[in-house]
N, C-alpha and C positions, 0 to 999 in steps of 0.2 A: 504493499500499500504506499502510495506517495503522500507526503505532507509538504505543504507550501507554507514557509515562514516569511512574512513581510516584516522587516526590522528597519527602524529609523536610525541607521548607523551604516558605517562602511565596514563590511566584513567580507574579505576576499578569501573564499575557501575554494580550493581547486576541485574540479570535477573528479569523482572517484575517490576522494578522501572520505574516511570514516569520521563521523562526528558523534559526540555525546551531548545530548540536549537535556537541560534541566528547566522545567516549566513550573510556575505556581498557578494553581487553579482556584479562581475566585469562587467561593461557595455560593454566593448569591446569584451571580449571572452565569457561572459555568464557563466563563472565558479564561483562557490560558494566556499567561504572559511569559515570555522567554527570560529566565534569570541568567542562564550561562550556556555557551556553546564552546565545547572543547574540540579542536581539530586533532584527532587521535594520531594522525599521520605525521603532522608537523609539530605538534605539541603546543600550538598556539591556543590560548584560552581567552575567549571574549566573555566579560563579565559585566552585568548591568549593575550600576552603582546605587540604584534606587531600591529602597526597601519595599517589598510587596508582602501581602498576606495571602493565606490560602494554603491548600495541601500541595505538597512538592511531588512532582512526577518526573521520573527520569526515563529517558529512552535513547536509543541509538540507531544510526542508520548510515547509508552512503550517499553522498552528494551527487545528484544526477544533473543539476543545473544551478548556476550561481550568476545572478545579474546584479551588478553594482551601479547605482545611478550617482553620478558625481555632480555636485553643484549646490545650489541653495537648499534643494530638497534632497538631503542625504537619505539614501534608501538602498537596502539590499533585499533581493528576493532570492531565497534559497529553496530549492526543490530537493527533498530528501526521500530516498527509498528506505522506508522503516524496516529494520530487522526485527523479526518476531512480532509481537503484539504490543509493544511498549506504548505506542501512541493511542492504541485502543482504550487504554485506561483513561486518558484525558477525554476521549469521545464518550466513553461510557458514563463518566461522571456527569458531563453536560446532559446526556440523554436521561439520566436519572433525575437530575434537577428539573428538566422539562416535564418528566412524567409526574413528579411531585406537584408541580404547578398545575398540571392538567387535572389531577385528582382534586385538588383544592377548588379549582373552577367548577368541576362537576358537582362537588358537594354544595358549593354556593348556589348553583343553578337548581339543584334538588331542593334546597331550603326555600328558594324563591318560589318554586312551583308547589310548595306544600310538603316536600320531602317524602320519604318512604316510610316514615314511622307513624303516620296517621292511621286512624281506624277507617277502614272502608265503610261507606254508607251501605245499610242493608238494602237488598233488592226489594223493590215493591211487588206485591202480589199481583199476578196476572189473572184477569178474568176473561174468558172466551165467550 
């Protein structure tokens, strides 16, 4: 599975290099932000200096494409072929957060329409 990372920095990682990625997953939104990328072949470590909160997820893969945009809008787009299912954990956490939100919305809708805990009205007698 390929993952595409868009970063607001200049990171030149050669195609074919193996990388180790550490992300923080925000519990409220389910979004992942990259904390660190380590180029395992060259030994270069790119670290974010801002503190983030959330669960830490680590995964590794091989770089299949790297595009660095130079200028006032510093940006790097890395396409990484993920080894194993490491990135799946990030996606699974986001899916679970979405599922929890859907359950809460369904409960609110059921409460709005009378819920399922009400006593059904008795059927009226039919006269033919």
